[in-house]
C-alpha positions as CSV (number, residue, x, y, z in Angstrom):
1,M,100.8,5.2,317.8
2,K,99.5,1.9,316.4
3,N,96.2,2.6,318.1
4,L,95.7,5.9,316.2
5,V,96.0,4.1,312.9
6,A,93.5,1.5,314.0
7,A,91.1,4.3,315.1
8,I,91.2,5.9,311.7
9,A,90.4,2.6,310.0
10,L,87.5,1.9,312.4
11,I,85.9,5.4,312.6
12,S,84.1,5.1,309.3
13,S,82.3,2.1,310.5
14,A,81.2,3.6,313.8
15,P,77.5,2.8,314.3
16,L,74.9,5.6,314.1
17,L,72.6,3.8,316.5
18,A,72.7,4.4,320.3
19,Q,75.8,2.8,321.8
20,T,75.6,0.0,324.3
21,P,77.4,-0.3,327.6
22,A,79.9,-2.6,325.9
23,D,80.6,0.1,323.3
24,F,81.3,2.7,326.1
25,Q,83.6,0.2,327.9
26,Q,85.5,-0.5,324.7
27,D,86.0,3.2,323.9
28,F,86.9,4.0,327.5
29,E,89.7,1.4,327.3
30,F,90.8,2.6,323.9
31,A,90.9,6.2,325.1
32,T,92.9,5.6,328.3
33,Q,95.4,3.3,326.5
34,S,95.8,5.7,323.6
35,I,96.3,8.7,325.8
36,G,98.8,6.7,327.8
37,E,100.8,5.9,324.7
38,E,100.6,9.3,323.0
39,Y,100.5,12.1,325.6
40,A,103.9,13.8,325.5
41,Y,104.0,15.5,328.9
42,F,103.4,12.9,331.6
43,D,106.9,13.7,332.8
44,A,105.7,17.1,333.8
45,K,102.5,15.9,335.5
46,A,101.7,14.5,338.9
47,T,99.0,12.4,337.3
48,R,99.0,8.6,338.1
49,W,97.6,7.7,334.7
50,N,97.7,3.9,335.3
51,D,95.2,4.5,338.1
52,I,92.6,6.1,335.9
53,P,90.7,2.8,334.9
54,S,90.1,1.9,338.6
55,L,89.4,5.5,339.7
56,Y,86.6,5.8,337.1
57,A,85.4,2.2,337.0
58,E,82.2,2.8,339.0
59,Q,81.3,5.9,337.1
60,L,81.8,4.1,333.8
61,R,79.4,1.3,334.9
62,A,76.8,4.0,335.5
63,V,77.0,5.5,332.0
64,K,73.7,5.1,330.1
65,T,73.8,7.7,327.4
66,R,76.3,9.3,325.0
67,G,76.0,12.5,327.1
68,D,77.0,10.5,330.2
69,F,80.0,9.2,328.3
70,V,81.1,12.6,327.1
71,A,80.9,13.9,330.7
72,L,83.0,11.0,331.8
73,L,85.6,11.5,329.1
74,E,85.9,15.2,330.0
75,Q,86.8,14.2,333.5
76,V,89.3,11.7,332.4
77,V,91.0,14.1,330.0
78,D,91.0,16.7,332.7
79,E,93.2,14.4,334.9
80,I,96.2,15.7,333.0
81,Y,95.2,19.3,333.7
82,D,96.3,20.4,330.3
83,S,94.3,23.1,328.5
84,H,95.6,21.8,325.1
85,A,93.9,18.4,325.7
86,Q,90.2,18.4,324.9
87,L,87.3,16.6,323.4
88,N,86.1,17.6,319.9
89,T,82.5,17.5,321.2
90,N,80.9,18.9,324.3
91,L,77.7,19.3,326.3
92,P,75.8,22.5,327.1
93,N,77.2,22.5,330.6
94,S,80.8,21.6,329.6
95,W,83.6,23.8,330.9
96,R,84.7,26.5,328.5
97,L,88.1,26.1,326.9
98,V,91.0,28.0,328.2
99,P,92.2,30.4,326.8
100,S,89.8,30.5,323.8
101,G,86.6,30.7,325.7
102,T,87.6,32.7,328.8
103,D,88.1,36.3,329.6
104,L,90.3,36.2,332.7
105,W,93.8,34.8,333.3
106,A,94.5,34.1,337.0
107,E,97.2,32.5,339.1
108,W,97.5,31.6,342.8
109,R,99.8,34.3,344.3
110,E,100.5,34.4,348.1
111,G,97.5,32.2,348.7
112,G,95.1,34.4,346.7
113,A,93.4,33.9,343.3
114,T,94.9,36.9,341.5
115,I,93.8,38.2,338.1
116,T,96.9,38.8,336.1
117,Q,95.3,39.7,332.7
118,V,91.9,40.6,331.4
119,R,91.0,39.8,327.8
120,E,90.5,42.8,325.5
121,R,86.9,43.4,324.3
122,S,85.5,40.9,326.8
123,D,82.6,41.2,329.2
124,A,85.1,41.1,332.0
125,E,86.9,44.2,330.6
126,R,83.6,46.0,330.1
127,A,82.7,45.2,333.7
128,G,85.8,47.0,334.9
129,I,87.8,44.0,336.2
130,K,91.4,44.9,336.5
131,A,94.7,43.0,336.6
132,G,95.8,42.8,340.2
133,S,92.3,42.1,341.5
134,T,91.7,39.1,343.7
135,I,88.8,36.7,343.2
136,V,87.1,35.9,346.5
137,A,84.3,33.7,345.4
138,I,82.4,32.5,342.3
139,D,78.7,31.9,342.3
140,G,78.6,32.1,346.1
141,V,81.3,29.5,346.6
142,A,84.7,30.5,348.1
143,I,87.2,30.4,345.2
144,A,89.4,27.9,347.1
145,D,86.5,25.5,347.5
146,A,85.5,25.9,343.9
147,V,89.0,25.1,342.7
148,E,89.2,22.1,345.0
149,A,86.1,20.6,343.5
150,R,87.5,21.1,340.0
151,L,90.7,19.1,340.7
152,G,91.1,15.5,339.6
153,R,91.3,12.2,341.4
154,S,94.8,10.9,340.4
155,Y,97.2,13.5,341.8
156,D,98.0,15.5,344.9
157,H,95.8,18.6,345.0
158,K,98.7,20.7,346.3
159,D,100.3,20.6,342.8
160,K,100.7,24.2,341.8
161,A,100.3,23.7,338.0
162,A,97.1,21.7,338.6
163,R,95.7,24.4,341.0
164,D,96.5,27.2,338.5
165,W,94.8,25.2,335.7
166,A,91.7,24.5,337.9
167,L,91.5,28.2,338.9
168,R,91.5,29.4,335.3
169,S,88.9,26.7,334.4
170,V,86.6,27.7,337.2
171,L,86.8,31.3,336.3
172,A,86.0,30.5,332.7
173,G,82.9,28.7,333.8
174,R,80.5,26.6,331.8
175,H,79.1,27.2,328.4
176,N,75.5,27.6,329.5
177,A,75.9,29.5,332.7
178,K,76.5,33.1,333.7
179,R,79.1,33.8,336.4
180,T,78.9,35.9,339.5
181,L,82.3,36.9,340.8
182,Q,83.2,38.5,344.2
183,V,86.2,40.7,343.2
184,R,88.4,42.5,345.6
185,K,90.6,45.4,344.5
186,G,92.4,47.2,347.3
187,D,89.9,47.6,350.2
188,T,86.8,47.3,347.9
189,T,84.9,44.1,347.2
190,R,82.1,44.0,344.7
191,A,79.9,41.5,343.0
192,I,80.2,41.3,339.2
193,E,77.9,39.3,337.0
194,L,79.3,38.1,333.7
195,P,76.9,36.6,331.0
196,A,76.9,33.1,329.7
197,P,78.2,33.5,326.1
198,D,81.8,32.4,325.5
199,Q,84.3,35.2,325.2
200,S,86.0,34.3,321.9
201,W,86.1,37.3,319.6
202,R,87.0,37.2,315.9
203,G,85.0,39.8,314.1
204,D,84.0,39.8,310.5
205,A,87.6,40.1,309.1
206,L,90.5,37.7,309.2
207,L,92.7,40.7,310.2
208,E,92.7,44.4,310.8
209,S,95.3,46.7,309.1
210,S,96.1,50.3,309.6
211,E,98.9,52.8,310.2
212,I,98.9,53.0,314.0
213,R,101.2,56.0,313.8
214,P,102.5,57.9,310.8
215,G,104.9,55.5,309.0
216,I,104.3,52.6,311.4
217,G,102.1,49.8,310.0
218,Y,99.8,47.6,312.2
219,I,98.3,44.2,311.4
220,R,96.1,42.5,314.0
221,V,95.2,38.8,313.4
222,N,91.6,38.1,314.5
223,D,91.9,34.5,315.8
224,S,92.2,33.2,312.2
225,L,95.5,31.3,312.2
226,G,93.6,28.1,311.2
227,D,92.2,29.7,308.0
228,D,94.4,29.3,305.0
229,A,92.8,32.4,303.5
230,L,94.6,34.4,306.0
231,I,97.9,34.0,304.0
232,A,96.6,35.9,301.0
233,E,94.9,38.5,303.3
234,F,98.2,39.0,305.2
235,D,100.0,39.5,301.9
236,R,97.5,42.2,300.8
237,A,97.9,44.0,304.1
238,L,101.7,43.7,304.0
239,E,101.7,45.2,300.5
240,T,100.0,48.4,301.9
241,H,102.7,48.7,304.5
242,K,105.6,48.1,302.1
243,Q,106.9,51.7,302.5
244,T,106.5,52.0,306.3
245,R,109.5,52.4,308.5
246,A,108.3,49.7,311.0
247,L,105.5,47.2,311.5
248,I,103.6,45.9,314.5
249,I,102.0,42.4,314.2
250,D,99.4,41.9,316.9
251,L,98.9,38.2,317.9
252,R,96.9,39.0,321.1
253,N,93.7,37.5,319.7
254,T,94.9,34.1,318.5
255,A,93.7,31.9,321.3
256,S,92.2,29.2,319.1
257,G,95.5,28.2,317.6
258,G,95.9,27.4,313.9
259,N,98.1,25.5,311.4
260,S,101.8,25.6,310.5
261,S,101.1,26.5,306.8
262,V,99.7,29.8,307.9
263,A,102.5,30.3,310.4
264,R,105.2,29.6,307.8
265,G,103.3,31.8,305.3
266,I,103.4,34.7,307.6
267,I,107.0,34.4,308.9
268,G,108.2,33.6,305.3
269,R,107.5,37.3,304.4
270,F,110.3,38.4,306.7
271,V,113.2,36.0,306.1
272,Q,115.8,35.9,303.3
273,R,116.5,32.2,303.3
274,D,115.5,28.9,304.8
275,L,115.8,29.1,308.6
276,P,114.6,26.9,311.5
277,Y,111.7,28.3,313.4
278,Q,110.8,25.6,315.9
279,K,112.0,22.3,317.2
280,H,109.8,19.1,317.6
281,V,110.3,16.1,319.9
282,L,108.2,12.9,319.7
283,P,108.2,11.2,323.1
284,A,105.9,8.3,322.1
285,E,108.6,7.0,319.7
286,E,111.3,7.2,322.3
287,R,109.0,5.3,324.8
288,E,108.3,2.7,322.2
289,T,111.8,2.2,320.7
290,G,114.2,3.8,323.2
291,V,115.4,6.1,320.4
292,R,114.9,9.8,320.6
293,R,113.3,11.5,317.6
294,S,113.6,15.3,317.2
295,W,113.8,17.7,314.2
296,L,113.9,21.3,313.3
297,E,111.1,22.8,311.1
298,L,112.1,25.3,308.5
299,V,110.5,28.4,307.2
300,S,111.2,29.6,303.7
301,K,111.3,33.0,302.0
302,R,108.0,33.7,300.3
303,G,106.3,36.5,298.3
304,D,107.4,39.3,296.0
305,F,109.5,41.1,298.6
306,V,110.9,40.7,302.1
307,Y,109.9,43.2,304.7
308,T,113.3,44.2,306.3
309,K,112.3,47.2,308.5
310,P,111.9,46.7,312.2
311,V,109.0,44.4,313.2
312,Y,107.4,44.0,316.6
313,V,105.1,41.1,317.5
314,L,102.6,41.6,320.3
315,V,101.7,38.6,322.5
316,N,99.7,38.0,325.7
317,R,97.9,35.2,327.5
318,W,95.4,34.9,324.6
319,T,98.3,34.1,322.2
320,G,97.8,30.4,322.0
321,S,99.3,27.3,320.3
322,M,100.1,28.4,316.7
323,G,100.2,32.0,317.8
324,E,102.9,31.0,320.3
325,G,104.7,29.1,317.5
326,I,104.7,32.2,315.3
327,A,106.1,34.4,318.1
328,L,108.9,31.9,318.8
329,G,109.5,31.6,315.0
330,F,109.9,35.4,314.7
331,D,112.3,35.3,317.7
332,A,114.3,32.3,316.4
333,T,114.8,33.8,312.9
334,R,115.5,37.3,314.3
335,A,112.9,38.6,312.0
336,A,111.1,40.5,314.7
337,T,111.2,41.5,318.4
338,V,108.5,39.9,320.5
339,V,106.7,42.3,323.0
340,G,104.3,41.4,325.7
341,T,103.7,38.9,328.6
342,P,104.1,35.1,328.8
343,M,101.6,33.5,326.4
344,A,98.9,30.9,326.9
345,Q,101.6,28.2,327.5
346,L,99.7,25.6,325.6
347,L,101.7,22.4,325.6
348,G,103.0,21.0,322.4
349,A,101.3,20.0,319.1
350,T,98.1,17.9,319.2
351,T,96.9,14.8,317.5
352,R,93.4,13.5,317.4
353,I,92.5,10.1,318.9
354,S,89.2,8.9,317.4
355,L,87.2,6.4,319.4
356,P,86.0,3.5,317.3
357,K,82.5,3.0,318.6
358,T,81.3,6.5,319.5
359,G,83.3,8.4,316.9
360,I,84.3,10.9,319.7
361,G,87.6,12.6,319.1
362,I,90.1,13.5,321.8
363,N,92.9,16.0,321.0
364,V,96.0,15.5,323.1
365,P,99.6,17.0,322.8
366,F,101.8,14.3,321.3
367,E,104.8,16.4,320.3
368,K,106.8,18.6,322.5
369,L,107.7,21.9,320.9
370,Y,110.7,24.1,321.6
371,H,112.4,27.3,320.6
372,V,115.3,26.4,318.2
373,N,117.6,27.3,321.2
374,G,116.2,24.2,323.0
375,K,114.0,26.1,325.5
376,P,110.4,24.7,325.9
377,R,107.8,26.8,324.1
378,E,105.7,27.1,327.2
379,D,108.7,28.7,329.1
380,Y,109.2,31.5,326.6
381,V,109.2,35.0,327.9
382,P,109.2,37.9,325.4
383,P,112.5,40.0,325.4
384,V,110.4,43.1,325.7
385,T,108.0,42.6,328.7
386,V,104.8,44.5,329.5
387,D,103.5,45.1,333.0
388,V,99.7,45.3,332.4
389,T,99.1,46.6,336.0
390,K,100.9,49.8,335.1
391,A,99.0,50.8,332.0
392,A,98.1,54.4,331.7
393,A,94.4,55.2,331.1
394,N,93.3,55.0,327.5
395,Q,96.7,53.6,326.4
396,D,97.5,50.2,325.0
397,P,100.6,49.2,327.1
398,F,101.7,46.6,324.5
399,V,101.7,49.1,321.6
400,E,103.4,51.7,323.8
401,A,106.1,49.2,324.7
402,A,106.7,48.4,321.0
403,L,106.9,52.1,320.2
404,R,109.4,52.6,323.0
405,A,111.5,49.7,321.7
406,L,111.4,51.2,318.2
407,A,112.5,54.6,319.5
408,S,115.4,53.1,321.4
409,R,116.9,51.8,318.1
410,K,117.7,55.3,317.0
């Protein structure tokens, strides 16, 4: 934690001129030490972090440019195979972020690379890729070989979490490159080309609002949980649904995360009093002092009225970070029923490590986050689950599941 304070003090004096090999060496040492001190999830990783300096020493000596150094840092950060850990700068050929920049969610199942969800309004959906399909190859390389090449140097490549992380990263691809997938569904295998642009989708509005059925309100957040203006926009939308008999809040397009002010601003419209909505744990302090630090974060009543009719919150694999926190908060306060699939499972809350010479920022999870019942956020499963492989044609299985849950209350 002391290193972060030092970084903030030094960043303003970071030179604008080209860095020297000594600068890169200093920032590399600062990065590896700071991540080692701050990262909250080493206990869940197979990574041998203390081996990183020696594993990357030769590559560090070969660094000549800032671009070389960014590429090196990306590899180093990827050694913790954590989609919530990332640089704040990238290169044209950097890997896309998961889930915000990808259109496919996949897992290794029975030895195959299985698509378990396809992002709405994405090129993959438009190309007809379906959940339950198997990826055979990408860009002419067998998917198992592509994943093997994506894995790091400091852990056993048999680690399941690392292999699933690498699979999703490989399928996301690089910012400047199209992807050609060999996709098998049943007895049919076909080649599908997906274009280069990232798959993040926001639209022009912070949210969409309508009556999805007579008397049932619907608010869809358009990946805007980091924008404080969403609070007032949400209030305006909620006002139009004041007289509805139920409300659906759609968080399936919140992959980029957000901030807790917006989260508390939204949940606060549905609670009558101060209530805990998530639990925090700070492992770095316990490692430093031997004393565990944890606390509950509260959400407070807000606005002119409290919406007390049934509320259903829709989530999927593109519900990420703060979207996950909002879903757990609704569940913890019993202000809503969560409907969907497991979410993005992004680990914890992040802090930024600023490198003193290059000014490059590295975001890493430094707090563990939990449901108020003590269950890790990443292990949360909605009480009303959705099987996306059984969706009827031209129907939204998430909305249909919410409507069935509402009907069952009668």
